[in-house]
Residue frames as a rotation matrix with the C-alpha (Angstrom) as fourth column:
MET 1
0.683 -0.405 0.607 -5.77
0.635 -0.081 -0.768 17.20
0.360 0.911 0.202 -0.38
ASP 2
0.026 -0.758 -0.651 -2.42
0.891 -0.277 0.359 18.71
-0.452 -0.590 0.669 0.50
LEU 3
0.424 0.166 -0.891 -1.67
0.099 -0.986 -0.136 22.38
-0.900 -0.031 -0.434 0.00
GLU 4
-0.614 -0.730 -0.301 0.67
-0.277 -0.158 0.948 21.81
-0.739 0.665 -0.106 -2.94
ASN 5
-0.752 0.399 0.525 -1.95
0.650 0.582 0.488 19.87
-0.111 0.708 -0.697 -4.88
GLN 6
0.326 0.868 -0.374 -4.56
0.745 -0.479 -0.464 22.51
-0.582 -0.127 -0.803 -4.09
LYS 7
0.054 -0.396 -0.917 -2.26
-0.269 -0.890 0.369 25.13
-0.962 0.226 -0.154 -5.59
ARG 8
-0.902 -0.393 0.181 -1.69
0.028 0.365 0.931 22.99
-0.432 0.844 -0.318 -8.70
VAL 9
-0.305 0.875 0.377 -5.43
0.936 0.348 -0.049 22.53
-0.174 0.338 -0.925 -9.20
LYS 10
0.464 0.484 -0.742 -6.09
0.423 -0.857 -0.294 26.25
-0.778 -0.177 -0.603 -8.70
ASP 11
-0.288 -0.681 -0.673 -3.29
-0.357 -0.576 0.735 27.29
-0.888 0.452 -0.077 -11.08
LEU 12
-0.920 -0.045 0.389 -4.36
0.300 0.558 0.774 24.84
-0.252 0.829 -0.500 -13.79
THR 13
0.021 0.997 0.069 -7.98
0.940 0.004 -0.342 25.93
-0.341 0.072 -0.937 -13.46
GLU 14
0.365 0.038 -0.930 -6.97
0.016 -0.999 -0.035 29.57
-0.931 -0.002 -0.366 -13.87
LYS 15
-0.611 -0.721 -0.327 -4.85
-0.355 -0.119 0.927 28.66
-0.708 0.682 -0.183 -16.90
TYR 16
-0.988 0.136 0.068 -7.29
0.135 0.575 0.807 26.35
0.070 0.807 -0.587 -18.72
GLY 17
-0.439 0.880 0.182 -10.69
-0.785 -0.475 0.398 27.31
0.436 0.031 0.899 -17.31
ALA 18
-0.528 0.268 0.806 -12.87
-0.621 0.526 -0.582 25.33
-0.580 -0.807 -0.111 -14.93
GLU 19
0.550 0.823 -0.141 -15.06
-0.676 0.339 -0.655 24.08
-0.491 0.455 0.742 -17.76
ASN 20
0.493 -0.461 -0.738 -12.01
-0.615 0.416 -0.670 22.30
0.616 0.784 -0.079 -19.22
MET 21
-0.540 -0.742 0.398 -10.90
-0.782 0.267 -0.563 20.58
0.312 -0.615 -0.725 -16.03
ILE 22
0.697 0.597 -0.397 -11.59
-0.294 0.743 0.601 17.12
0.654 -0.302 0.694 -14.64
VAL 23
-0.170 -0.725 0.667 -10.01
-0.970 0.003 -0.244 16.02
0.175 -0.688 -0.704 -11.37
LEU 24
0.462 0.205 -0.863 -9.29
-0.161 0.976 0.145 12.32
0.872 0.072 0.484 -10.86
ILE 25
0.049 -0.409 0.911 -8.73
-0.988 -0.155 -0.017 11.24
0.149 -0.899 -0.411 -7.28
GLY 26
0.068 -0.114 -0.991 -7.68
-0.234 0.964 -0.127 7.92
0.970 0.240 0.039 -5.83
GLY 27
-0.378 -0.190 0.906 -8.08
-0.903 -0.141 -0.406 8.09
0.205 -0.972 -0.119 -2.06
ALA 28
-0.791 -0.060 -0.608 -8.43
-0.063 0.998 -0.016 4.66
0.608 0.026 -0.794 -0.46
GLU 29
-0.677 0.593 -0.435 -11.19
0.664 0.237 -0.709 5.66
-0.317 -0.769 -0.555 1.96
ALA 30
0.074 0.829 0.555 -14.56
0.920 -0.271 0.283 7.22
0.385 0.489 -0.782 1.26
GLU 31
0.711 0.232 -0.664 -14.05
0.576 -0.735 0.359 10.02
-0.405 -0.638 -0.656 3.77
SER 32
-0.205 -0.863 -0.462 -10.70
0.221 -0.500 0.837 11.15
-0.954 0.070 0.293 2.32
ALA 33
-0.691 0.029 0.722 -12.02
0.722 0.069 0.688 10.83
-0.030 0.997 -0.068 -1.24
GLY 34
0.373 0.918 0.133 -15.05
0.899 -0.393 0.193 12.90
0.229 0.048 -0.972 -0.31
LEU 35
0.489 -0.277 -0.827 -12.89
0.404 -0.769 0.496 15.55
-0.773 -0.577 -0.264 1.32
ALA 36
-0.657 -0.753 0.050 -10.74
0.333 -0.231 0.914 15.82
-0.676 0.617 0.402 -1.80
ALA 37
-0.413 0.597 0.688 -13.86
0.866 0.025 0.499 16.01
0.281 0.802 -0.528 -3.98
GLU 38
0.631 0.660 -0.407 -15.32
0.763 -0.623 0.174 18.71
-0.139 -0.420 -0.897 -1.76
THR 39
0.012 -0.738 -0.675 -12.08
0.383 -0.620 0.684 20.68
-0.924 -0.267 0.275 -1.93
VAL 40
-0.885 -0.440 0.154 -12.06
0.286 -0.252 0.925 20.93
-0.368 0.862 0.349 -5.74
THR 41
-0.311 0.841 0.442 -15.79
0.790 -0.029 0.612 21.58
0.528 0.540 -0.656 -6.01
ALA 42
0.696 0.718 -0.021 -16.91
0.567 -0.532 0.629 23.67
0.440 -0.450 -0.777 -3.01
GLY 43
0.323 -0.667 0.672 -13.52
-0.531 -0.715 -0.455 24.81
0.784 -0.210 -0.584 -1.67
ASP 44
-0.536 -0.658 -0.530 -11.23
0.109 0.568 -0.816 23.58
0.837 -0.495 -0.233 1.09
PRO 45
0.523 0.850 -0.067 -13.51
0.153 -0.017 0.988 22.78
0.838 -0.527 -0.139 4.04
THR 46
0.301 -0.489 -0.819 -10.57
0.953 0.183 0.242 23.06
0.032 -0.853 0.521 6.47
PHE 47
0.976 0.106 0.189 -9.96
0.133 -0.982 -0.136 26.66
0.171 0.158 -0.973 5.34
ALA 48
0.542 -0.838 -0.067 -6.22
0.120 -0.002 0.993 25.96
-0.832 -0.546 0.099 5.39
GLY 49
-0.274 -0.726 0.631 -5.16
0.691 0.308 0.654 25.87
-0.669 0.615 0.417 1.77
PRO 50
-0.943 -0.213 -0.257 -5.20
-0.023 -0.727 0.687 27.83
-0.333 0.653 0.680 -1.47
LEU 51
-0.658 0.752 0.021 -8.74
0.209 0.156 0.965 26.61
0.723 0.640 -0.260 -2.20
ALA 52
-0.593 0.448 -0.669 -10.18
0.729 -0.052 -0.682 27.87
-0.341 -0.892 -0.296 1.11
GLY 53
-0.010 0.704 -0.711 -13.32
0.117 -0.705 -0.700 29.76
-0.993 -0.090 -0.075 0.17
VAL 54
-0.521 -0.221 -0.825 -12.70
-0.760 -0.321 0.566 29.06
-0.390 0.921 -0.001 -3.54
PRO 55
0.140 0.667 0.732 -15.61
-0.093 0.745 -0.661 27.05
-0.986 0.024 0.166 -4.99
LEU 56
-0.721 -0.539 -0.435 -14.11
-0.468 -0.084 0.880 25.93
-0.511 0.838 -0.192 -8.32
GLY 57
0.308 0.951 0.025 -17.06
-0.661 0.233 -0.713 23.65
-0.684 0.203 0.700 -9.13
LEU 58
-0.443 -0.609 -0.658 -14.81
-0.897 0.288 0.336 21.22
-0.015 0.739 -0.674 -11.01
LYS 59
0.690 0.509 -0.514 -15.86
-0.546 0.833 0.092 17.83
0.475 0.216 0.853 -12.31
VAL 60
-0.333 -0.790 0.515 -14.33
-0.943 0.278 -0.183 15.23
0.001 -0.546 -0.838 -10.02
TYR 61
0.699 0.469 -0.539 -14.23
-0.489 0.864 0.118 11.45
0.521 0.182 0.834 -10.25
HIS 62
0.238 -0.613 0.753 -12.60
-0.694 0.435 0.574 8.66
-0.679 -0.659 -0.322 -8.31
ALA 63
-0.540 -0.601 -0.589 -10.55
-0.841 0.361 0.403 6.10
-0.029 0.713 -0.700 -10.20
VAL 64
-0.927 0.210 0.312 -12.99
0.156 0.970 -0.188 3.32
-0.342 -0.125 -0.931 -9.25
GLU 65
-0.106 0.943 -0.316 -16.08
-0.348 -0.332 -0.877 5.06
-0.931 0.017 0.363 -10.63
PRO 66
0.204 0.270 0.941 -17.67
0.630 0.699 -0.338 3.47
-0.749 0.662 -0.027 -13.69
GLU 67
0.966 0.195 -0.173 -17.38
0.018 -0.711 -0.703 6.71
-0.260 0.676 -0.690 -15.70
PHE 68
0.261 -0.947 -0.189 -13.60
-0.902 -0.309 0.302 6.57
-0.344 0.091 -0.935 -15.41
LYS 69
-0.222 -0.362 0.905 -13.25
-0.207 0.925 0.319 2.81
-0.953 -0.116 -0.281 -15.59
GLU 70
0.496 0.536 0.683 -15.19
0.540 0.426 -0.726 2.67
-0.680 0.729 -0.078 -18.86
SER 71
0.963 -0.079 -0.257 -13.06
-0.226 -0.758 -0.612 5.43
-0.147 0.647 -0.748 -20.42
VAL 72
0.073 -0.997 -0.027 -9.68
-0.949 -0.078 0.304 3.69
-0.305 0.004 -0.952 -20.11
ASP 73
-0.119 -0.238 -0.964 -8.16
-0.640 0.761 -0.109 0.55
0.759 0.604 -0.242 -21.57
ALA 74
0.813 0.575 0.092 -9.45
-0.452 0.524 0.722 -2.43
0.367 -0.628 0.686 -19.57
ASP 75
0.544 -0.678 -0.493 -6.04
0.604 0.725 -0.331 -4.11
0.582 -0.118 0.804 -19.40
VAL 76
-0.463 -0.708 0.533 -4.36
0.139 -0.652 -0.746 -0.97
0.875 -0.271 0.400 -18.09
TYR 77
0.154 0.611 0.776 -7.14
-0.775 -0.413 0.479 -0.45
0.613 -0.675 0.410 -15.55
ASP 78
0.924 0.221 -0.314 -6.86
-0.035 0.862 0.505 -4.03
0.382 -0.456 0.804 -14.31
GLU 79
0.178 -0.952 -0.249 -3.08
0.680 0.302 -0.669 -3.77
0.712 -0.050 0.701 -14.07
GLN 80
-0.619 -0.513 0.595 -3.05
0.079 -0.794 -0.603 -0.44
0.781 -0.326 0.532 -12.24
ILE 81
-0.498 0.537 0.681 -6.27
-0.821 -0.545 -0.170 -0.41
0.280 -0.643 0.712 -10.19
GLY 82
0.112 0.678 -0.726 -7.90
-0.425 0.693 0.582 -3.83
0.898 0.244 0.366 -10.38
MET 83
-0.356 -0.306 -0.883 -6.27
0.562 0.685 -0.464 -5.28
0.747 -0.661 -0.072 -7.26
MET 84
-1.000 -0.021 0.010 -7.11
0.006 -0.649 -0.760 -2.24
0.022 -0.760 0.649 -5.16
GLU 85
-0.389 0.920 -0.041 -10.68
-0.743 -0.287 0.604 -2.34
0.544 0.266 0.796 -6.35
MET 86
0.006 0.361 -0.932 -11.02
0.157 0.921 0.358 -5.73
0.988 -0.149 -0.051 -4.63
VAL 87
-0.404 -0.261 -0.877 -10.05
0.858 0.223 -0.462 -4.40
0.316 -0.939 0.134 -1.20
LEU 88
-0.989 0.069 0.129 -11.59
-0.097 -0.969 -0.226 -0.92
0.109 -0.237 0.965 -1.23
ASP 89
-0.313 0.946 -0.084 -15.14
0.583 0.122 -0.803 -0.12
-0.749 -0.300 -0.590 -0.17
VAL 90
-0.879 -0.151 0.451 -15.93
0.475 -0.349 0.808 0.93
0.036 0.925 0.379 -3.74
ASP 91
-0.007 0.972 0.236 -19.62
0.828 -0.127 0.547 1.62
0.561 0.200 -0.803 -3.16
SER 92
0.522 0.167 -0.837 -18.93
0.744 -0.570 0.350 4.01
-0.418 -0.805 -0.421 -0.28
ILE 93
-0.528 -0.788 -0.317 -16.21
0.442 -0.573 0.690 5.81
-0.726 0.224 0.651 -2.24
ILE 94
-0.729 0.312 0.610 -18.47
0.586 -0.179 0.791 6.23
0.356 0.933 -0.052 -5.26
GLU 95
0.316 0.928 -0.195 -21.34
0.887 -0.217 0.408 7.44
0.336 -0.302 -0.892 -3.10
GLU 96
0.273 -0.290 -0.917 -19.19
0.651 -0.647 0.398 10.03
-0.709 -0.705 0.013 -1.33
VAL 97
-0.760 -0.639 -0.115 -17.55
0.324 -0.527 0.786 11.45
-0.563 0.560 0.608 -4.47
LYS 98
-0.550 0.641 0.535 -20.79
0.690 -0.012 0.724 11.43
0.470 0.768 -0.435 -6.45
ALA 99
0.401 0.729 -0.555 -22.56
0.913 -0.363 0.184 13.32
-0.068 -0.581 -0.811 -3.67
MET 100
-0.098 -0.529 -0.843 -19.95
0.353 -0.810 0.468 16.09
-0.930 -0.252 0.266 -3.80
ARG 101
-0.928 -0.255 0.271 -20.05
0.322 -0.184 0.929 16.18
-0.186 0.949 0.253 -7.61
ASP 102
-0.252 0.923 0.292 -23.84
0.863 0.078 0.499 16.29
0.437 0.377 -0.816 -7.72
GLU 103
0.494 0.500 -0.711 -24.06
0.818 -0.544 0.186 19.06
-0.294 -0.674 -0.678 -5.15
PHE 104
0.385 -0.444 -0.809 -21.19
0.141 -0.838 0.527 21.34
-0.912 -0.317 -0.260 -6.12
THR 105
-0.547 -0.631 0.550 -20.04
0.646 0.101 0.757 20.73
-0.533 0.769 0.352 -9.71
LYS 106
0.072 0.525 -0.848 -20.86
-0.175 -0.830 -0.529 23.66
-0.982 0.187 0.033 -11.97
PHE 107
-0.182 -0.277 -0.943 -19.56
-0.934 -0.252 0.254 22.34
-0.308 0.927 -0.213 -15.30
């Protein structure tokens, strides 16, 4: 997650409260998705950005997770994400993001 997005997440969390935040990520690889999930839950593991050492504990989901998929219009999902879902390693992405959420989410 780039430094600008880390700052946005931190600022919005301060403004609205961590309990009111959900982060939706869309990284195409499990490792990058997991890193983004770790950043908004446990803090930036690279210790380079605004979330370094800042464990926000936010809820985080990937766009291919069933919890998100079931919460949006099926036609819109298919139009925007459906094709990518066919080429991504969806199971690995879900496993990686869920592991971070299960370990570090506080809300």
